[in-house]
N, C-alpha and C positions, 0 to 999 in steps of 0.2 A: 874342835869338830868342824868349824867353818873352814879353817885352813885345808883340813884333809878333804872336804868336799870340793873346794876350789881347785886343789891340786889333782883332783880326780883319782884319789886314793880310795874313796868310798863314794857311792852314790847317795843323793839325798834321801832315798827311801831306805837306806841302810843306816841312818843316822841313829845313835844310842847315847845313853848317858852312863856315867859311872855307877849310878844308883841302880839302873836298869841291869847292869852287869851283876850287882849283888843279888837281885832277884833271880836272875837266870842262874847263877851259881849255886844258890840254895835249892832252887827247884831242881836242877839237874844232879845234885848230889844224891848218889844212890844209898839206900839203906833206910833205916828207921828214923823216926822224928828225933830220937835221942842223938843218933849219929849226926844228923843235919844241925841240930842244935849246938853240939859240940864243935862242928866244923865252922859254923857261922859265928860263934862267940856270943850268941844270945844267951841270956840268963833264964828267960822264961819261955814257955811254949807259946804264949800269947804273942810275944815280939816275933818268934820264929813265923808264926801263922801269917803275919803281915807280908812276909817275904817269900813264903813257900807257895807256889802256884800249881802244885801237883793236882792233876785232876784224877780223881779216884777211878779205878777200873772197876766196873760192874758187870754182872752177868745180865744179858738182855732178857726181857720177859718172853716166855715161850708163847708162840702163836697157836691158837687152837683152830 
């Protein structure tokens, strides 16, 4: 990472980790939790939930 920043391949603010890529990959996987669990190789939903950062889509409250 240091070498890539020094070589101007990426900017400092774009720095990432391999572990961060796992989080992003699981979060970006389309489909059900079951599909995400299978794709990530996790055996339990608890382990999957650590890496899955999906934000639920909700219907906003109606204004009166």
